[in-house]
C-alpha positions in Angstrom: -0.1 0.1 0.1 1.3 3.3 -1.0 0.9 5.9 1.7 0.7 9.8 1.5 3.7 10.8 1.8 5.3 14.4 2.3 9.3 15.3 2.9 10.9 18.1 4.0 11.0 20.1 0.9 7.4 19.6 1.4 7.0 21.6 4.6 10.3 23.6 5.3 8.4 26.8 5.4 5.3 28.1 7.3 3.5 28.5 3.9 3.9 25.2 2.6 3.2 23.6 6.1 -0.2 25.5 6.5 -1.4 25.1 3.1 -1.4 21.3 3.7 -4.4 20.0 6.1 -5.3 16.2 7.6 -9.1 15.2 7.9 -9.6 12.6 10.9 -13.2 11.4 11.3 -15.3 9.2 13.6 -17.6 8.1 10.5 -20.4 10.1 12.6 -19.9 13.6 11.5 -17.3 14.5 14.4 -14.2 15.2 13.1 -10.4 16.8 13.7 -9.1 18.9 11.4 -5.7 20.9 11.2 -3.0 21.9 9.0 -0.1 19.2 9.0 2.6 21.7 10.9 -0.4 21.7 13.7 -1.1 25.7 12.8 -4.6 26.4 12.8 -5.5 28.3 9.5 -9.4 28.5 9.5 -11.9 28.9 12.2 -13.2 25.5 11.4 -10.0 23.7 12.3 -10.1 22.0 15.8 -8.3 18.6 17.1 -12.0 17.9 18.3 -15.1 19.5 16.4 -18.1 17.7 17.5 -22.1 17.7 16.9 -23.9 16.6 19.5 -27.7 14.5 18.8 -29.8 17.8 19.9 -27.4 20.5 18.4 -27.7 21.9 14.7 -23.9 22.7 14.7 -20.7 21.6 15.0 -19.0 22.9 18.0 -15.0 23.4 18.5 -14.1 22.0 21.7 -10.5 21.4 21.8 -8.4 23.4 19.2 -4.9 22.0 19.5 -2.0 21.2 21.9 1.0 22.9 22.3 3.9 20.7 22.1 7.1 21.1 24.1 10.0 19.1 24.8 13.0 19.2 26.7 16.1 17.3 25.9 18.6 15.4 28.5 20.3 19.3 29.0 16.9 21.0 29.4 16.9 22.3 26.7 13.6 23.4 25.4 12.0 23.0 21.8 8.5 24.3 21.2 6.8 21.9 18.5 4.1 24.0 18.2 3.2 26.7 15.3 0.7 29.4 15.4 0.1 32.6 13.1 -0.6 36.1 14.5 -0.9 39.2 13.3 2.5 40.0 12.6 4.5 37.0 13.6 4.4 33.1 13.5 5.3 31.7 16.9 6.4 29.2 17.7 8.1 27.8 14.5 7.9 24.3 15.1 7.1 23.2 12.0 11.4 23.7 11.3 11.7 20.5 13.1 8.9 18.7 11.1 10.8 16.1 9.2 8.3 13.9 7.0 4.0 13.5 7.6 2.8 10.2 6.5 -1.3 10.3 5.7 -2.2 6.6 5.9 -3.7 4.7 7.8 -3.7 8.0 9.9 -1.8 11.6 10.0 1.3 10.9 11.2 3.7 13.6 11.7 7.8 13.2 12.4 9.8 15.7 14.8 12.9 15.5 14.3 15.6 17.4 16.5 19.4 16.3 16.4 19.2 13.2 17.7 15.6 13.2 18.8 12.8 11.6 16.8 9.4 12.0 18.0 6.2 10.7 16.1 3.1 12.0 16.5 -0.2 10.2 15.1 -3.9 11.1 15.2 -6.9 9.3 14.7 -10.5 9.1 16.0 -11.9 5.7 16.9 -15.1 4.4 14.8 -18.3 6.0 16.7 -16.3 7.8 19.4 -16.7 11.8 19.7 -13.2 11.7 20.8 -9.8 12.1 19.1 -6.5 10.5 20.1 -3.1 11.6 20.0 -0.1 8.9 20.2 3.1 10.6 21.1 6.0 7.9 20.3 9.4 8.3 20.7 11.6 6.7 18.1 14.7 7.5 19.2 16.8 9.9 21.9 20.3 9.1 23.7 18.6 10.1 26.9 15.1 10.6 28.5 13.3 13.7 27.2 10.2 15.8 28.8 7.1 16.3 27.0 4.9 19.3 27.8 1.1 19.3 26.3 -1.1 21.9 26.8 -4.3 22.0 25.4 -6.0 25.2 23.9 -10.1 24.6 24.5 -12.5 26.7 21.9 -16.1 26.0 23.0 -17.4 27.6 20.2 -19.6 26.9 17.0 -17.4 26.1 14.0 -18.5 29.0 12.2 -18.2 31.5 14.6 -15.4 33.5 16.9 -15.3 34.8 20.2 -14.2 38.3 20.9 -12.3 39.7 23.9 -15.4 40.5 25.9 -16.3 36.8 25.8 -13.5 35.2 27.5 -13.4 35.0 30.8 -16.1 32.0 30.7 -13.8 29.1 31.3 -13.1 26.7 34.1 -11.7 23.2 35.5 -14.8 21.2 36.8 -12.8 17.9 37.1 -9.6 16.6 37.7 -8.7 13.1 38.1 -5.2 11.3 37.6 -4.5 12.0 34.4 -7.8 13.1 33.3 -9.2 17.0 33.4 -12.3 18.2 32.5 -13.2 21.9 31.2 -16.5 24.0 31.2 -17.0 27.0 29.4 -19.2 29.0 26.9 -21.9 26.3 27.4 -19.8 23.0 26.5 -17.8 21.0 28.6 -14.9 18.5 27.4 -12.4 16.5 28.8 -8.3 16.1 27.9 -7.2 12.8 29.5 -3.4 11.1 29.2 -2.4 7.7 29.9 0.5 8.7 32.3 1.9 12.1 33.3 0.8 14.7 36.0 -1.1 17.8 35.7 0.7 21.1 35.8 -2.3 23.9 36.8 -1.0 27.4 34.9 -4.0 28.9 33.3 -3.4 31.2 30.4 -5.3 32.8 27.3 -3.9 32.4 23.8 -4.6 35.8 22.2 -5.1 37.0 18.7 -4.6 34.1 17.1 -4.8 34.6 13.1 -7.0 32.2 10.8 -5.8 33.4 7.6 -7.6 31.0 5.5 -11.0 32.0 6.4 -12.5 32.8 2.9 -16.2 33.0 3.7 -15.9 35.8 5.7 -15.3 39.9 5.2 -13.1 40.4 8.7 -10.2 38.9 9.2 -10.7 35.9 11.8 -9.0 36.8 15.5 -9.7 33.8 17.9 -9.0 33.7 21.7 -8.2 30.3 23.1 -8.4 28.8 27.3 -6.0 26.7 28.0 -6.0 25.8 32.3 -2.5 24.0 32.1 -0.3 21.0 31.0 0.1 17.8 31.3 4.0 16.9 31.7 5.9 13.5 31.3 9.6 11.8 31.1 9.7 9.6 28.6 12.1 7.4 27.3 13.5 6.1 24.0 10.7 3.1 22.5 7.6 4.3 25.2 4.4 6.4 24.4 2.2 8.5 25.7 -1.5 8.8 24.9 -4.0 11.8 25.2 -7.3 11.9 24.5 -9.8 14.5 23.7 -13.3 13.9 24.4 -16.9 15.5 24.9 -17.3 13.2 27.7 -15.3 11.5 30.7 -13.0 9.0 29.0 -10.8 6.4 30.9 -8.9 4.1 28.2 -5.5 2.2 29.2 -2.7 2.2 27.0 -3.8 -1.1 26.1 -7.3 -0.2 25.4 -5.9 2.8 23.2 -3.4 0.9 21.2 -6.0 -2.2 20.1 -8.1 1.0 18.9 -5.3 2.3 16.7 -5.0 -1.1 15.4 -8.6 -1.1 14.2 -8.6 2.1 13.1 -5.5 1.4 10.5 -7.2 -1.9 9.6 -10.4 -0.4 8.9 -8.6 1.7 6.4 -6.9 -1.5 4.6 -10.5 -3.1 4.3 -11.5 0.3 2.7 -8.8 -0.2 -0.2 -9.4 -4.1 0.1 -13.4 -3.8 -0.9 -13.0 -1.2 -3.3 -14.1 -2.2 -7.0 -11.4 -0.1 -8.2 -7.6 -1.4 -8.9 -6.5 1.7 -7.0 -2.9 1.3 -8.6 -1.6 4.8 -8.4 -1.2 6.4 -4.8 -3.8 9.3 -6.0 -6.3 6.8 -6.3 -5.9 5.1 -2.9 -5.9 8.4 -1.3 -9.1 9.7 -2.9 -10.7 5.9 -1.4 -9.4 6.8 1.6 -10.7 9.8 2.3 -14.4 8.6 0.9 -14.7 7.0 4.6 -15.2 10.5 6.0 -18.0 11.3 4.0 -20.2 7.8 4.8 -21.9 7.1 7.8 -22.2 3.7 8.0 -24.5 3.1 11.0 -27.4 0.3 10.6 -29.8 2.4 11.6 -32.0 4.5 9.5 -29.6 8.0 8.7 -29.0 10.0 5.4 -25.5 8.3 5.5 -23.7 10.6 3.1 -22.1 13.6 4.0 -21.8 16.8 1.9 -18.7 17.4 2.6 -15.9 19.0 5.6 -16.0 21.2 7.0 -20.0 21.4 6.0 -21.3 18.5 7.4 -24.5 18.5 5.9 -27.5 15.5 4.6 -28.0 17.1 1.3 -30.3 15.0 -1.1 -28.6 16.4 -4.5 -25.1 15.8 -3.2 -25.9 12.5 -2.0 -27.5 11.0 -5.6 -24.6 12.8 -7.4 -21.8 11.0 -5.8 -23.4 8.3 -4.7 -22.4 5.6 -7.6 -19.0 7.1 -6.8 -18.5 6.8 -3.0 -20.9 3.6 -2.7 -20.5 1.8 -5.4 -17.1 2.4 -7.1 -15.7 2.0 -3.0 -17.2 -1.5 -2.7 -20.1 -0.4 -0.6 -23.0 -2.0 -1.7 -24.8 -2.0 1.2 -24.4 1.0 2.5 -25.8 2.2 -1.2 -29.0 0.0 -0.6 -29.5 1.7 3.3 -28.9 5.1 1.4 -31.6 4.6 -1.4 -34.1 3.2 1.2 -33.8 5.8 3.8 -34.5 8.7 1.1 -37.4 6.3 -0.8 -38.6 6.2 2.9 -38.9 10.0 3.2 -39.8 10.9 -0.3 -42.9 8.0 0.6 -44.3 10.2 3.7 -44.3 13.4 1.7 -46.0 11.9 -1.0 -43.3 11.0 -3.4 -41.6 14.6 -2.9 -38.4 14.4 -2.6 -36.8 17.1 0.1 -33.6 19.1 -0.6 -32.1 19.0 2.6 -32.8 16.9 6.0 -31.7 19.3 9.3 -29.9 18.3 12.1 -33.0 17.6 13.9 -34.4 15.4 11.4 -36.7 18.1 9.7 -37.0 18.0 5.9 -36.6 21.4 3.9 -37.9 21.5 0.7 -35.6 23.4 -1.9 -34.2 21.6 -5.5 -36.9 20.6 -8.1 -34.0 18.1 -9.1 -33.4 16.4 -5.9 -35.9 13.5 -6.9 -35.0 13.3 -10.3 -31.2 12.6 -9.1 -32.7 9.8 -7.1 -33.9 7.9 -9.7 -30.4 8.5 -11.3 -29.0 7.0 -8.2 -31.5 4.2 -8.0 -30.8 3.0 -12.0 -26.8 2.9 -11.2 -27.4 0.8 -8.3 -29.7 -1.5 -10.0 -27.7 -1.7 -12.9 -24.5 -2.3 -10.5 -26.1 -5.1 -8.9 -28.9 -6.3 -11.3 -32.7 -6.4 -10.8 -34.5 -9.3 -8.9 -37.7 -9.6 -6.8 -36.2 -8.0 -4.0 -35.8 -4.4 -6.0 -39.5 -4.2 -6.4 -39.8 -1.5 -3.7 -36.6 0.3 -5.4 -38.8 0.1 -9.3 -41.9 1.0 -7.4 -40.4 4.0 -5.8 -38.8 5.5 -9.2 -42.7 5.3 -10.5 -44.0 6.5 -7.9 -41.3 9.6 -7.7 -42.0 9.9 -11.8 -45.6 10.1 -11.0 -45.5 12.4 -8.9 -43.2 14.9 -11.4 -46.3 14.1 -13.8 -48.8 15.7 -11.3 -47.0 18.2 -10.1 -45.3 19.2 -6.7 -46.5 22.5 -5.6 -43.9 22.7 -2.7 -41.5 23.2 -5.4 -43.8 25.7 -7.6 -43.1 22.6 -10.4 -45.7 21.6 -12.9 -45.4 19.7 -16.3 -46.6 21.1 -19.4 -48.3 19.6 -22.0 -44.8 19.1 -24.2 -43.4 17.1 -21.3 -41.3 19.5 -20.3 -40.9 20.6 -16.1 -41.8 24.1 -15.3 -40.6 26.3 -12.6 -42.9 29.1 -12.0 -40.8 31.2 -10.2 -37.0 32.5 -10.2 -36.3 31.1 -6.3 -32.8 30.1 -6.7 -33.6 27.1 -4.2 -35.0 25.1 -6.7 -31.7 24.6 -8.8 -28.1 23.9 -7.6 -27.2 27.7 -8.7 -28.7 28.4 -5.4 -26.4 31.6 -4.6 -27.8 34.7 -3.2 -26.5 38.2 -2.7 -28.4 41.1 -0.9 -31.7 39.0 -1.8 -31.0 39.1 -5.1 -30.2 35.8 -7.0 -26.7 35.0 -8.5 -28.0 33.6 -11.4 -31.8 34.4 -12.6 -33.5 31.5 -13.8 -37.2 30.4 -14.1 -39.6 28.0 -16.8 -37.6 25.4 -18.4 -34.4 24.5 -17.0 -32.4 22.3 -19.1 -30.5 20.5 -16.5 -33.5 19.2 -14.8 -35.4 18.4 -17.9 -32.4 16.5 -18.7 -33.0 14.8 -15.7 -36.2 14.3 -16.2 -35.9 12.6 -19.8 -33.5 10.4 -18.3 -35.8 9.2 -15.4 -38.8 8.8 -18.2 -36.1 6.3 -19.8 -35.0 4.7 -16.4 -38.8 4.1 -15.6 -39.9 2.7 -19.0 -36.4 0.2 -19.0 -37.7 -1.2 -15.3 -41.3 -1.7 -16.7 -39.9 -3.4 -19.3 -37.7 -5.5 -16.9 -40.3 -5.8 -14.2 -42.8 -6.9 -16.9 -45.4 -4.2 -16.5 -46.3 -3.7 -20.3 -48.9 -0.8 -19.8 -46.1 1.6 -18.0 -43.7 0.4 -20.3 -45.8 2.3 -22.9 -46.6 4.9 -21.1 -43.5 6.4 -20.1 -41.9 5.2 -23.5 -44.5 8.0 -25.2 -43.9 10.7 -22.5 -40.3 10.2 -22.7 -40.6 10.1 -26.6 -42.6 13.7 -26.8 -40.0 15.2 -24.1 -37.4 14.7 -26.4 -38.7 16.3 -28.9 -40.1 19.2 -27.4 -36.1 19.4 -25.5 -34.7 19.9 -28.6 -37.6 22.3 -29.9 -37.5 24.5 -27.1 -33.5 24.2 -25.6 -31.9 24.1 -28.9 -30.0 27.3 -30.0 -29.4 27.6 -33.8 -27.3 30.4 -33.5 -24.9 29.1 -30.4 -24.9 25.6 -31.5 -25.5 24.7 -27.9 -28.2 24.4 -25.7 -30.5 27.5 -24.0 -29.9 27.5 -20.2 -33.5 28.0 -19.9 -36.7 29.4 -21.6 -39.3 31.2 -20.0 -42.9 29.4 -21.6 -44.4 32.9 -21.0 -42.9 35.0 -22.9 -40.5 32.6 -24.5 -37.7 34.5 -23.7 -34.1 32.5 -23.9 -31.0 32.5 -22.0 -28.8 31.1 -24.7 -25.4 32.0 -22.3 -23.0 29.3 -22.2 -23.2 27.6 -19.2 -22.4 23.8 -17.9 -26.0 22.7 -17.1 -26.4 21.5 -20.9 -23.7 18.8 -20.6 -26.0 16.6 -18.2 -28.0 16.0 -21.6 -25.5 14.4 -23.1 -23.5 12.5 -20.0 -26.5 11.1 -18.4 -27.4 7.6 -19.1 -30.4 8.6 -21.6 -30.2 11.6 -23.7 -32.9 13.3 -25.5 -30.0 14.5 -28.1 -29.0 12.9 -31.8 -25.1 12.2 -32.0 -24.5 15.3 -33.9 -26.2 17.7 -31.3 -24.8 16.1 -28.2 -20.8 16.5 -29.8 -21.8 20.1 -30.5 -22.6 20.4 -26.5 -19.5 18.7 -25.6 -17.4 20.7 -27.6 -18.8 23.8 -26.4 -18.5 23.0 -23.4 -14.8 22.1 -24.2 -14.2 25.3 -26.0 -15.6 27.9 -23.5 -15.9 26.3 -19.8 -13.4 23.5 -19.5 -10.6 24.2 -17.2 -7.9 22.1 -15.3 -10.2 21.3 -12.1 -13.8 21.4 -13.6 -16.1 23.3 -16.0 -16.7 26.9 -15.7 -19.8 28.0 -14.4 -20.1 31.0 -17.1 -18.6 31.4 -20.3 -15.5 33.5 -19.4 -16.1 36.2 -22.5 -19.4 37.6 -20.7 -19.0 40.5 -18.9 -20.6 39.2 -15.9 -17.6 36.7 -15.5 -15.6 36.4 -12.6 -12.8 34.0 -12.8 -11.4 34.2 -9.2 -13.2 34.2 -5.9 -11.8 37.2 -4.1 -13.1 40.7 -2.9 -15.5 41.3 -0.7 -17.7 38.2 0.1 -20.2 39.2 -1.5 -18.0 39.3 -4.9 -16.8 35.6 -3.8 -20.5 34.7 -3.7 -21.2 36.3 -6.9 -17.8 34.5 -8.4 -19.5 31.0 -7.2 -21.7 30.6 -10.2 -20.1 33.4 -12.4 -17.0 31.4 -13.4 -15.9 29.0 -10.9 -14.9 25.4 -12.1 -16.5 22.6 -10.3 -15.0 19.0 -10.1 -18.3 17.0 -10.4 -19.1 18.8 -13.3 -15.6 17.7 -14.6 -16.9 14.1 -14.2 -20.2 14.2 -16.4 -18.0 16.3 -19.0 -15.7 13.2 -19.0 -18.2 10.7 -19.6 -20.1 13.0 -22.1 -16.7 13.3 -24.3 -15.9 9.4 -24.1 -19.3 8.3 -24.9 -18.7 9.6 -28.2 -14.5 9.4 -28.3 -14.6 5.9 -26.6 -11.3 5.2 -27.9 -10.0 8.5 -26.2 -9.4 7.3 -22.9 -5.8 8.5 -22.4 -7.8 12.2 -22.7 -9.9 10.8 -19.7 -6.6 10.6 -17.7 -5.3 13.6 -19.1 -8.5 15.5 -17.7 -8.2 13.5 -14.4 -4.5 14.2 -13.6 -4.6 17.5 -12.5 -6.2 16.2 -8.9 -2.9 13.6 -8.7 -1.1 17.0 -7.6 -4.3 18.7 -5.8 -4.9 16.0 -3.4 -1.2 16.4 -2.0 -2.0 20.0 -1.3 -5.2 21.4 0.8 -6.8 19.1 2.5 -4.6 15.8 1.9 -6.3 13.0 -0.2 -9.5 15.3 -0.6 -11.0 17.1 -3.5 -12.5 20.6 -3.2 -15.9 21.9 -3.7 -14.8 24.6 -6.7 -12.6 26.1 -8.3 -10.9 29.5 -9.5 -12.2 29.4 -13.0 -8.7 31.2 -14.2 -5.3 31.4 -13.0 -4.3 30.4 -9.9 -7.1 27.9 -9.7 -7.4 28.2 -5.9 -9.5 25.7 -4.5 -12.6 27.1 -2.6 -15.8 25.7 -0.4 -15.7 22.3 1.3 -11.9 21.1 1.5 -13.6 17.8 1.0 -16.4 17.1 -0.7 -18.6 14.5 -1.6 -19.7 15.5 -5.3 -16.5 16.3 -6.2 -14.9 13.0 -5.2 -17.7 11.4 -5.6 -17.4 12.0 -9.4 -14.4 11.5 -9.9 -14.5 7.7 -8.3 -17.4 7.1 -10.5 -15.2 8.5 -13.8 -12.9 6.0 -12.6 -15.0 3.1 -12.1 -17.4 3.5 -15.0 -15.0 4.8 -17.8 -11.3 4.5 -17.0 -11.1 1.1 -15.0 -10.3 -0.8 -18.3 -7.9 1.3 -19.4 -5.9 1.8 -16.4 
């Protein structure tokens, strides 16, 4: 197994080290997230970030640990790194020799003949982070001081100077210390050593990568003291950060560590991909963080990190890559049956999001259509039999609901067999940003991707009607699909532009012929309403005008409204999101569409994929970001690990490129 490896040259400056981040998670949505040099650069960073059952947002409980060692001559070395307004202090990144990412993050500090290894993992299903310190080599004993820094805040907020004085120690027993403050409680425990109580505030720490906010992010963290321990070569010290009292022996923690390492080996073994390169392996490993594999009914696929939400569209777009490509067929079936039940309870209308309290929020008009896409991928992958009757019946029921109209989504079916949205509410489609109350992208009426998905859904239910012997349904959906295909071409095709319009208003017949990437779905989905000549023209214009290194741009760069970089004021960054940013999940559909008509050019498919080999060695290591600048320098933005982005790349590897590896 090839591990993610960074050497000295990758982390020998603050910027290099701070720009590379690790992520650990417990498979339940709690996580640890920081840079490989230990400097927190985002407000979402923290070694222990959890969301309790009754909470709607994640909380950063323990931000980081300040680590100091004293050699045999009592000389002091600070291993930590922090960024303040005018300086970086301490500069412990200088001692980082290497980083290894698999099976979980480990950092090797080298100070002359002292080699100290730090490993970080989260036991599956437990809201705790374990940090292991192992002295690999040292001519003499060293003293290790470990000072935890507590934040106790929502991960999207920072606390002001006036809110500082709220912390206290509520318990101290053996190696365990409990801290209360800001309506939170957390614990820090060490398997050996003693606590030295010396409260300190760490003030004015700067989070320079907080791109979602206008104001500079300055945080204040509290520490009650530090645990100190002398260790000799070959000895180990574990530290456990948790949201409740935790008492584990060294042997128990060693067993958890072994289980965590074995879990990642199993992830690679069960995947339906050969994973011949380290990049492919790293992407498969990263998929673990996005899957909640509990048996009880839950949505199971997270939108990404640090957002960690349950979104229908994100789930179904990423579904083939995150579950089928990675060999998680049992998880895939549970995902579909969960959303099937949710939709059934709402008369077969599909909500856009599941709130942390379990409530359903209706947003996107396309979510039910994406469910049919995902269900078709699943049935194609595992085969059809009588046990899958309920999935087929759900696909049919959801399609019938679209045919009847869905008032909650302002959606109806016109006589021409196209779906119409009777509002310009941006929540009805995926380009949903709003600035000062106005949509960044105003769309209404017939939307090209919604109707491409609608045609695909009709053809899917027609196919399964034939498989399950329902001749009446086969005829009904076949005729409706035929009518839809004709109307699709008549309504959306722009003769002047040789591409598809983005939307058409059926009342005024206003046609938006702006070149946007939504049209690629009319070619990439399993069933296309377009003939070969039109389909290839769509692929060509998307390649010529929208393709970039990391995705398809959301707007033709020749237009005045194009914004190629997410920079400046936050409203300008929001506008850029759908007026020029490049999205990797769209690149996945572009590759599929291109190879549909150029099956012998898998070499180009690999060329489209290869830039991510480099990307996953920067930012969140092993992860694929949500979106990128549409022009140089192609900086990543949004979630650092995104389900749709990673899922689409894994799907392409599995469906389109596996046989050509």
